N, C-alpha and C positions, 0 to 999 in steps of 0.2 A: 874980847875973845871970842872965838869959834867955837858953835856946838855941833855936835856929831848928829847927824841925820838920823842915825838909827837909835842910839841910846840917850841921846840929849845931854849928855856930859860936855862939858866945857873941855877943849883941846887947848892946851898950855903949849905944849912943845911943837914946834914947825916939824921935827921929824915923824911926830905922832898922826899929822894932818895929811890925809889924803884928799884929792878933789872926786866928787861924786861922778861927774863926767869924764874923769881919767885924764890919761895924757895921749898924745897922739902915737898910735902903734901899739897900744894897750889892748890886747885882745879880750881882757875881763870888763865886761861893762856893769857897773855897780848899779847904774839906774835901773837897768833891766832886771837886774838880781832883786833889788828892793821891790819892783812893782811885781814879781813872780811869788813872793812871800806869801803864805796863807793868811797873815795879818796884814791889815793896811797900814803903808808906813806914809806918812805926810813927807815929801820931799820939801823941806822948808830951810835947808842948809846945804850950801854947796861943799860940805867936806863930810868925812866920815874919818873915825879915828881908826888907826891901824889895827887894833884889837878885833874891831868890828867887821873890817874888811877881810882880815883872815878868816874870821867865821863866816863869813857870805862865802868866800873861795872854798872852804871846807865843805859847806852845803854843797855848792854846785858840783865839787868832785866827787861827793857821794851820791847824788842823784846821777852822776854819770856813769858810776860803778852800780849803781841799781838797775839803771836801763841796760847796762852790758850784762849783768846776771839773768835779768829777766829775759834778754833776748836768747841768751843759752840755755835756758830754761826750756823756753816755746820750742827752740831747734831740738832739744833733746825728745821733747814730747812728741813732735811731728815726725822724726824719725822712727820713734815707737810706734806711732800710729800707723806710719806707711810700712813699717816691717812686720808688724803684728798680723796674724792670721784674724779673720773676720770673726771668729768665734772667742778670741783670747779674751774679751772683755766679759763674755756670759759668765754670771754664776753658776756653778756646779750644781746639778740638781740633789 
């Protein structure tokens, strides 16, 4: 029985078994995602459970969306600063 690299549970069904190194043409890099986690994950198995893979993909999507939102906020702040008068940020006396 194969073990999941992320959670350590046994993988019984072949349909639940995914390769850490993925397949050719797959744009999602499981190994890279595991290494980017804040906690250290020892890559001691070549398989990841389907549920764990879904969680990693969800995390990547959330990080991507967070980056987009942060960029949008930065653009808003920059446009505000470039169109505001120099005295706009001074406290009234």
